[in-house]
C-alpha positions in Angstrom: 0.5 -1.7 -22.4 -2.7 -3.0 -23.6 -4.9 -2.0 -20.7 -7.6 -4.0 -22.2 -5.6 -7.1 -21.0 -5.7 -6.0 -17.5 -7.7 -8.3 -15.2 -9.7 -5.5 -13.5 -11.2 -7.7 -10.8 -7.7 -8.9 -9.8 -6.2 -5.4 -10.0 -9.1 -4.0 -7.8 -8.5 -6.7 -5.2 -4.7 -5.9 -5.3 -5.5 -2.2 -4.7 -7.7 -3.0 -1.7 -5.1 -5.3 -0.3 -2.4 -2.7 -0.7 -4.5 0.0 0.9 -5.2 -2.1 4.0 -1.5 -3.2 4.3 -0.4 0.4 4.0 -2.7 1.5 6.9 -1.7 -1.5 9.1 1.9 -0.8 8.5 1.5 2.8 9.7 -0.6 1.7 12.7 1.8 -1.0 13.8 4.9 1.1 12.8 6.1 -1.6 10.5 6.7 0.1 7.3 9.4 -2.4 6.2 6.4 -4.6 5.4 5.2 -2.3 2.7 8.4 -0.8 1.3 8.6 -3.2 -1.6 5.2 -1.9 -3.2 5.3 1.8 -2.6 7.5 4.4 -4.2 10.3 6.0 -2.3 8.3 9.3 -2.0 5.3 7.5 -0.5 7.6 5.5 1.8 9.1 8.7 3.1 5.7 10.3 3.7 4.6 7.4 5.6 7.8 7.2 7.6 7.4 10.8 8.5 3.8 10.1 9.9 5.2 7.1 11.9 8.0 9.3 13.3 5.6 12.0 14.3 3.5 9.3 16.2 6.6 8.0 17.9 7.8 11.5 18.8 4.3 12.4 20.1 4.2 9.2 22.0 0.8 8.1 20.5 -0.5 5.4 18.5 -2.5 6.0 15.3 -5.4 3.6 15.0 -7.4 2.6 11.9 -9.9 0.2 13.5 -12.6 -2.0 11.6 -11.1 -0.9 8.4 -12.8 -2.0 5.2 -12.7 -1.0 1.6 -16.2 -0.1 0.3 -15.4 0.6 -3.3 -12.5 0.9 -5.8 -12.9 2.5 -9.2 -10.5 2.8 -12.0 -10.5 6.5 -13.0 -7.9 6.9 -15.7 -5.0 5.1 -17.3 -2.2 6.8 -19.0 1.2 5.9 -20.6 4.4 7.8 -19.9 7.6 7.3 -21.8 8.7 4.4 -19.5 5.5 3.4 -17.5 1.8 2.8 -17.4 -0.2 4.4 -14.7 -3.6 3.7 -13.4 -5.4 6.1 -11.2 -8.0 4.7 -8.8 -10.5 6.2 -6.5 -11.0 4.2 -3.3 -13.6 4.6 -0.6 -12.9 3.2 2.8 -14.8 3.0 6.1 -13.0 2.8 9.5 -12.6 4.4 12.9 -9.7 6.9 12.9 -8.2 7.9 16.3 -5.1 8.4 18.3 -4.3 7.0 21.7 -1.7 7.8 24.3 -1.4 6.0 27.7 -4.6 4.0 26.9 -6.7 7.2 26.3 -8.1 8.5 23.1 -6.5 11.9 22.4 -8.0 12.7 19.1 -10.5 11.3 16.6 -13.3 8.9 17.4 -13.1 5.3 18.5 -16.8 4.7 18.5 -18.0 5.7 15.1 -16.7 4.9 11.7 -16.0 7.5 9.1 -16.0 7.2 5.3 -13.0 8.6 3.4 -12.2 8.8 -0.2 -8.6 8.3 -1.6 -6.9 8.8 -4.9 -4.1 6.3 -5.5 -1.9 6.1 -8.6 -0.2 2.8 -9.4 2.6 2.6 -11.9 4.3 -0.2 -13.6 7.3 0.0 -16.0 6.6 -0.7 -19.6 9.4 -3.2 -19.7 8.3 -5.0 -16.6 9.1 -8.7 -16.3 6.0 -10.8 -16.0 6.2 -12.8 -12.8 4.7 -16.2 -12.0 2.3 -16.5 -9.0 5.1 -18.1 -7.1 7.9 -15.5 -6.6 11.4 -16.2 -5.7 14.0 -14.3 -3.6 16.5 -12.4 -5.7 19.1 -13.2 -3.1 18.8 -16.9 -2.4 16.1 -18.1 -4.6 13.7 -19.2 -1.8 10.0 -19.0 -2.4 8.8 -15.6 -1.0 5.4 -14.3 0.0 5.5 -10.8 -1.5 2.1 -9.9 0.0 3.3 -10.7 3.6 6.2 -8.3 3.7 8.4 -8.6 0.7 11.4 -9.8 2.6 12.9 -13.2 2.4 12.5 -15.1 5.6 15.8 -17.0 4.9 18.3 -14.3 3.8 16.4 -11.1 4.5 16.6 -9.7 0.9 13.9 -7.3 -0.2 11.9 -8.3 -3.2 11.3 -4.9 -4.9 8.2 -4.9 -7.1 9.2 -1.8 -9.0 10.5 -3.8 -12.1 7.8 -6.5 -11.8 4.5 -5.2 -10.7 2.2 -2.3 -9.8 3.7 0.1 -7.2 1.9 2.9 -5.5 3.3 6.3 -6.5 0.6 8.6 -5.3 -1.6 8.2 -2.2 -3.8 11.0 -0.9 -7.3 11.7 0.6 -9.7 14.0 -1.2 
């Protein structure tokens, strides 16, 4: 891929949006809304976190979340994909609640955390128009909302069409 052709402002906005959606999905235990733009490994890790919260009978909160900065660190090509590593700095309140009481973290003060995220896109990806259509029934689909068709329920998997998160960690 000619990384020079990447619209960096658009990509940084995409990264910020994905980051917030991932954290909201964990908080509201709605991982199906993000499954279409994370790798299976990331999905499984997030699902484990959600299951731990359910089993512990607590809610994980990420309140007043905002993305302060996103920087592209490196780009690399593999045999079948292009990867972009980004550094993301976010600010939010991170705490857990059970029965209306804070059991860990701080719900009064924000923290700043740094993340490393790696996005991957297949080299033979199919360029998609801004309006995307359901692979099941052809209806217009809002991929950013949840990646599922509101008519037939089919999942619009971005793996062959756009950037997918393959690594997500704090540092």
